[in-house]
N, C-alpha and C positions, 0 to 999 in steps of 0.2 A: 288496697285489699291485702290482708295478711295471709300467711300460710294457714291452712285449715287442718283439722284432724280428720280421721276417717269415720267418725261416729255417725254423722248425718249421711255421708256418702253410702255407708254400708246399710243403714236403715232403708234408704231409698232403693238401693240395689236389690236387697232381699225382697222387698215388696214388688219391685218391678220385674224380677226374674232376669236380671243381668248382673254382670260383674264389672269391677273397676280394674283397669290395667295398671299393674305396678311395674314400671320400666326402670331397669338399672341404668345409672348414669356414671360416667367417668370423666367426661370432658365437655367443653362448651358446645361443640358441634352436635353431639348426641342429645344434649338437653334441648338445643334449638330445634333439632329434627323432630323430637317427640312433641314438643310444645306446639310447633307449627301444625302438626297433625291434630292435636287437641283443639286448636283454634279453628281449623277448617271443619272439623266434625262436631264442634261445640260439646266436648266431652270433659268430664272431670278426670284428673290425673293423679297418680301416685308416682313420685320420682324417688327411687330408692338407691341407697348407697351401701355397698358392702364394706367390710373392714379393709379389704385390699384396695378398694377405690379411695378410701380415706387416706391410706398410705401413699397412693399414687398422686392424688390431687389436693389433699389437705381440706379438712371440713370447712375451713373459713372460705376458701374459694368456692366450694360446692354450694354452701349455704347462700352466699351472695349471688351466685349465678341463678340459683333457683328463685330467690327473691326477685331478681330482675325478670325472670320468666313470668312470675305472678303479675308484676307491674306491667309487663308488655302485653300479656294475654288477657288479663282479667278473669282467668279461669280459676275454679276451685282446685288448688294444688296442695297436696300433702307431701312433706319431706320425711322420708321413712328410712330408718336404719335396718338393713337386711342382714339377717344372721348375726346379730350381736352376740359376741362370744362370752361376755362377762357383764356383771353389774356395773363395774367401773366404766366400761366403754359406753353403756347405755346412759349413764350419768353425764359423761363427757359430751355426748352429742345432744342431749337435752339442753345442757348449758350453752351449746353452740347454736341452738335455735331449731332443732328438729322437732316436729310435732307428732311423730309416731316412732316407736322403736320395736324391734323384734329381739327378744331374748331367746336364744336357741340353746337350751340346756337338754336337748333331746338325747344326747349321748349318755346322760346320767340315768341312774335308776329313777323310777317314778317319784319317790319321796324327795330325792334331791332336786329333781326338776321342779317339783312343786315349791320347794323352799326357795330356790334361786329366783324362780319366776315371781313368787309372791313379794320378794324384796324389791324387784324391779317395778312391779305394779304399784307398790306403795309410794316409791319415790316419784314415779312418772305421774300418777294420778294427783299427787300433791302439787305437781307443776303443770297440770292441765294437758298432759300428754297421754296418748293411748298406747296400749301394749299388745303386741302379737307374740304368741309363743308357739312351740312345735311339740307334737306328740307323735311318736313313730319316727322312722328314719328312712329317708329317700336314698336310693342308690345313686351313684354317679359322682362327677367331679365338677365343682364350680368354685373358683377362687380357692379359699382355704377349706372348703367343705369337701371331704373325700370319704365316701362310704362304699364299700364293696357290696356286690350283689348278695353275698352270704350274710352280711351284717344288716341289710335292709330289713325293716320291720313295718308291717301294716299297723295302722292305728287301731287300737281296741276301743270301740264305741263307749263301753262302760267306763273305761279309764278316762276317756275324753270328758265325759260328764262329770266325773269326780274331779278331774284336773281343773275344769272351769269353775266349779263350785268352790274349790279350796283356794284358788289363786286370784279370782276376780279379774282374770285377763279379758281383754276386749274382743279378741279374735284368735282363732286357732288354726295353725297349719297342720294338716293331717296327711298321712301317707296312704294313698289308695292306688299306687302303681305308677305315678309320674317319676321322673328321674332327672337329676341335674346333668347339664352338659349337652353336647351336640350329638352324642352317640348313646341314645337312650335305650334302644332295643335292638336285639339281634333278630328277633322274630316279629310277630305282630304285637302291636300295643294293646294292652288290656288294662282298663281302669275298673276298680272295684266300686261300682256305683251302689252296690248293696251296703257297703260300709258307710258311704256318704249318706245314704238314705237313713240308716240306723242312727247315725250321729245327729242328723237333723230332727229325728223323732225324739231323741233324748235331750236335745238342746234346741227347742223350737225358736226360730227367728234369730238364732245366734250365727254370726258371720264366720264362715269357713274359708280358709285360704289354700290355694294350690301352688306349691313351689315346683320347680322343674317342669314348667308347662309350656316351653317354647315348642313350636311346631317343626322347627328346623326345615324351613320351606325348601322344597326340592329345587325351585328355580334359583335360589341364592346359592345352594350347594353346587349346582351345575355351573353357575357363573364363577364361583371361586375356583372350581376345578378346571374350567375352560381357560382361565387366565393364570395358570401356573400353580394353583393350590393343590393340596393333597388331602382330601377329606372323603375317601371312599367309605361307604356304609353309614354316613351320618343320617340319623333318623330321629324324628321327634314325635310329639303327640298329635294325632289327627285332629284337625280343627273342629270337626263335628262332635268329637268327644268333649272338647273344651266348652263348646257352646251348650251342650247338654248339662255339664257341670254348672255352668253359669246360670242356667235356668232353674237350678235346684238351690242348695244352701251356700254354694260358693260365691262369695262377694268380692274376692280379690284373686286375680290370676297373675302370677309373676312371669315376666318376659325379659330375658337377658340374652340367651344364645342367639335368638333371631336378630336382635339388634347388632350384635357383633358380626354375625354373618352378612347382614345387609351392608354394613359399613365397609367391611373388608372386601366384599365382592365388588362394590363400587370403586374402591381405591385400586384394587388389582386391575379392573377393567380400564380405569383411567390411565394407569401407567403403561399397560400393554398398547393402548391406542395412542398415547401421547408420550413417547419415550423422552422427549426433550423437555418436558415440563418439570420444574423444580420449585414452583411457588406452592406452598402448602394450601393456600386458599383455593387453588384449583382442584386438587384431588380431595381435600377434606370437604369441600363444598359438594362434590358428588356423593361422598359418604353420607353427609347430612341429608341430602335430597332422598336417597334411597331409604334412610331411616324413617323419614316422613311417610313415604309410600307404604312401608312395612307397617307402621303404627296405625295409619288410617285404615288399612285393611283389617287389622285386629279390632279396632274400635267398632267398626261397622259389622263385620261378619262373624267375629269370634266372641267378643265381650258383650256386644249389644248395648253399649253405653253411649253411642253417638247421639247427640241431641239432649243429653241428660245433665249438662252443666247448669 
């Protein structure tokens, strides 16, 4: 079974009122933890790779491990570039076997964003690959993406409709109040569902994407802190808000920080309870297991895509 694109995934998700989880990967154990959850819950998966993950692990290794995951699981799995920073990077990963790319030119003026995105769309579509783009800017920090609160911008629905019409992009990440990283809010989380509703009216049946959508689960934050970590005030998006978004036009919800938290929490706990251990299989195995637990909960309670493979 080959890697798939998101085209059929998103069409089914839109009609079914659920979203597909897009989980960031960096190493074998994280991939295995995510895919085990997908197998247990019979859910389609998007495994996504950031530019810093490419530098860390090399796209050849990541692509081969994801292909192994497809062979092992039999699940529909899409391999996606997260926050592609340039046309050249998108071309490189398409040549490496990725089936979906995101070109993020959201820091540019609208006309330049349209120009860059259109170039990527043409190359990708000529090679059977789908494209995600971004309009609006999310606050927060994730890998190489750093945007201050003062520079964050909500997506304008009218601009979104113009952008999709002029670029031919397959899905669009919009800014409605989510934020990158583990420290998303100082006060209460607020998502602009009115913007999402307006976008869906102007772009009927068009798949929308939410970035910066980890819940920063309190249990994992507590575990990190209880076993020597220092993450006071870490706060994410309430899961009921994400479920509401998934029932609307949002077909893809990105999850990265929660995976990092789960993995780190399990490893910290393992070392605290087993100070004599030095075999990486022991503590990395615990990290993998907690990633599986985290992803299963997302698939069932947040995304609603369990049983949809």
